[in-house]
N, C-alpha and C positions, 0 to 999 in steps of 0.2 A: 177113597186111599189113590187113586188113581189120578186125581187134578192136583193132589200135595207131591204126588213122584214125579209128576212132568215139570210141576213148578221149580222141584229143588233140583233134577238133573243138570249134572254139568257135562257141557259136551266137552269130548275127548280132545286134547290138543295135538295136532299133528307131530309125528314123533322128529325130535329134533335132528336125526341121521336122515340125511337125502339119498337113499342108497337105489340105485337103477336097477333094476329087476326085467327090463325090457318090458314088451306088449304082454305077455304072459304074465309076467306081475302086477301089472297093470292093471288086466283084466280077473287077475285072481283078487286084486283088492277090490276092484267095482262089486265084485260079485259077493265078496265078506260084506263088505257094508250093507248090501241091499240086505244080505240074512241077519245081522247086526240090526238096521232098524226096524225090519216085519218081526224080530224077536221084542224090541222096544215097546212096538204097538199092541205086539200082544202081551207085554207086561202089562202096560195100562189099563188097558181092556178087562184084563183080569181083575187089577187092584182096586176099578171102579166099580167091584161087586164089592166093597167093604167101606165101611164108613171108619171115623175116628173111635165113633161110640161101640161099633162092634169088637173095635182092636182093645178099649179099654175093658169092657168086658171081659173078653178073652184072658187079660192079663189081672183082673182085678184092680185096675189102677186105685180107683178111689173108694173099693171098697175096706171096710175094716176085717181086718182079721180075728 
C-alpha cells in the first residue's frame, strides 16, 4: 500500500498568492515543510505494512455475503 500511496501522491502546488512574511516567515515555511516531509515518509512506511490483499480482506471486497 505504501508504494501505491507514493505513486499516486500529488505534489501540492505553491500558493498562487505570494506574501512576503520576512525571514521569520521563510524559516517557519522551511521547518513546516520538513515536518510535512517527515510525516509523508512515516505514512509511506506505515502503509508498506499492508498489502492490497489485506485491505480487500478487511472490507470483504470479493467475498459473497
